[in-house]
C-alpha positions, -999 to +999 in steps of 0.1 A: -063+773+201-096+761+200-129+780+213-149+753+233-182+756+224-209+743+248-245+736+244-274+733+269-310+728+269-332+753+293-367+764+300-380+788+329-379+759+353-345+751+350-328+782+343-320+784+378-301+750+374-285+760+341-268+788+361-255+765+385-241+743+356-223+777+340-212+790+371-193+755+382-179+750+342-163+788+342-150+784+378-135+752+367-118+763+334-079+766+337-073+764+301-069+796+279-093+786+255-120+809+245-155+795+252-189+799+233-221+790+254-252+783+239-288+778+256-318+760+231-353+762+242-382+787+254-369+812+282-382+843+293-367+878+286-361+883+328-345+847+332-322+852+301-312+887+316-302+864+353-284+841+330-265+867+315-254+880+346-245+848+360-218+844+337-209+883+333-183+885+352-163+857+332-162+878+299-188+856+286-218+862+267-245+835+258-262+829+220-300+816+230-318+795+206-360+794+207-376+765+190-409+762+179-426+742+203-452+726+174-416+710+159-417+677+183-456+680+196-467+644+181-436+627+197-432+607+228-430+623+264-431+609+296-433+623+329-398+632+337-392+641+299-406+667+283-403+680+247-371+698+254-352+667+257-354+664+219-337+699+211-304+686+217-310+666+181-312+701+165-277+710+177-260+705+145-284+726+126-282+754+149-249+757+152-226+775+122-219+750+095-180+761+102-182+749+137-175+711+134-174+699+174-195+707+203-201+699+240-236+690+249-244+692+287-275+683+308-288+713+332-290+695+362-254+687+367-224+706+382-187+708+363-159+701+390-131+698+365-114+720+335-143+712+307-111+713+280-099+684+293-133+665+281-129+691+246-094+675+241-107+640+230-100+631+197-133+624+179-125+622+143-134+587+136-166+589+161-202+606+159-195+612+191-179+602+231-203+596+256-201+575+287-216+541+286-238+527+315-237+490+325-270+494+344-289+503+314-286+466+298-319+468+300-324+491+273-295+477+255-316+444+251-346+458+244-332+482+216-311+445+201-277+467+204-252+440+205-238+438+239-202+445+231-210+480+224-234+491+253-262+516+261-248+554+270-263+587+287-271+614+263-265+640+291-229+645+282-219+643+246-191+654+228-205+656+195-192+653+158-213+680+141-194+678+108-203+631+110-238+642+122-248+671+092-228+648+068-252+616+079-283+637+087-284+617+120-313+639+132-336+623+106-321+589+114-327+594+152-364+609+143-374+581+119-358+551+144-381+564+171-413+568+147-405+533+139-395+523+173-422+541+196-434+508+219-395+503+226-387+539+238-384+550+273-355+577+276-370+591+241-340+607+223-320+589+244-331+558+230-331+569+197-294+586+199-284+549+211-303+529+184-284+547+155-251+550+167-246+525+193-214+511+168-204+551+162-197+565+193-167+565+216-171+556+252-155+578+279-149+574+318-174+578+341-163+605+358-172+630+330-207+618+335-211+605+368-248+598+371-273+592+400-273+558+388-236+553+387-235+567+421-265+539+434-237+513+421-207+522+435-214+522+468-183+528+487-160+530+462-139+560+457-143+582+426-133+618+420-163+631+396-156+656+374-190+657+364-221+654+389-252+646+367-283+649+388-300+624+366-334+607+377-357+624+408-328+630+433-323+666+427-303+685+453-329+713+449-360+691+455-350+654+474-314+657+483-285+643+468-248+629+482-233+662+463-256+686+469-238+711+495-216+714+457-247+727+442-254+750+467-218+763+465-225+771+427-257+785+436-247+811+460-223+823+431-255+831+407-278+859+407-304+838+422-288+837+453-297+873+454-334+868+444-338+834+464 
């Protein structure tokens, strides 16, 4: 039985939302597979303690990785994308070399299904699996990606760590970002698409239903397995169609007691 390797990136501003993510994931995990959780980012000892406390009842621990901020200080940032977005590129280097696969999840989402189903996607022949987003065709065109491959959202990725290490994907993406800086809007996501556009497996959008997807689905019925609060419409800020579910899981964390 495989051990699920789950990685996310966070900071003190997002610690509470990360607790919601992890609580929703563990509440809805049905399989008996063991699970390891890793959080990358600069987080205070107090918030580390709160995060550990929020998952303690599941019998799960958390491994934290701190990153030197100087590593990405010269890279392009935007109002919405801070330095932390680059940290996910380091996952193959941070996790033990014996770990060959991992699921990366952004902190601004909730899991409504058994994450084991996503883990079980076979990516032996791919560098990663992700969800293609048709509404990002503009980016696809700007990055000169052939139409047949589309453009994927990197908020949920099943990563083939072996292939990333063997092919030094980290350096390839960094080089791409440096050489194409004028085209970069979605920071590391643009770099990942620019390098791996023909090396990923597209999975159903229900495993990464973004706010962009929701706006385009309108009245179409869909039962998302992962709700990704992408963009500016956050349930804790501007409201969201699924905000009640966010607060449902928030109430199960230690932050419920502190707020």
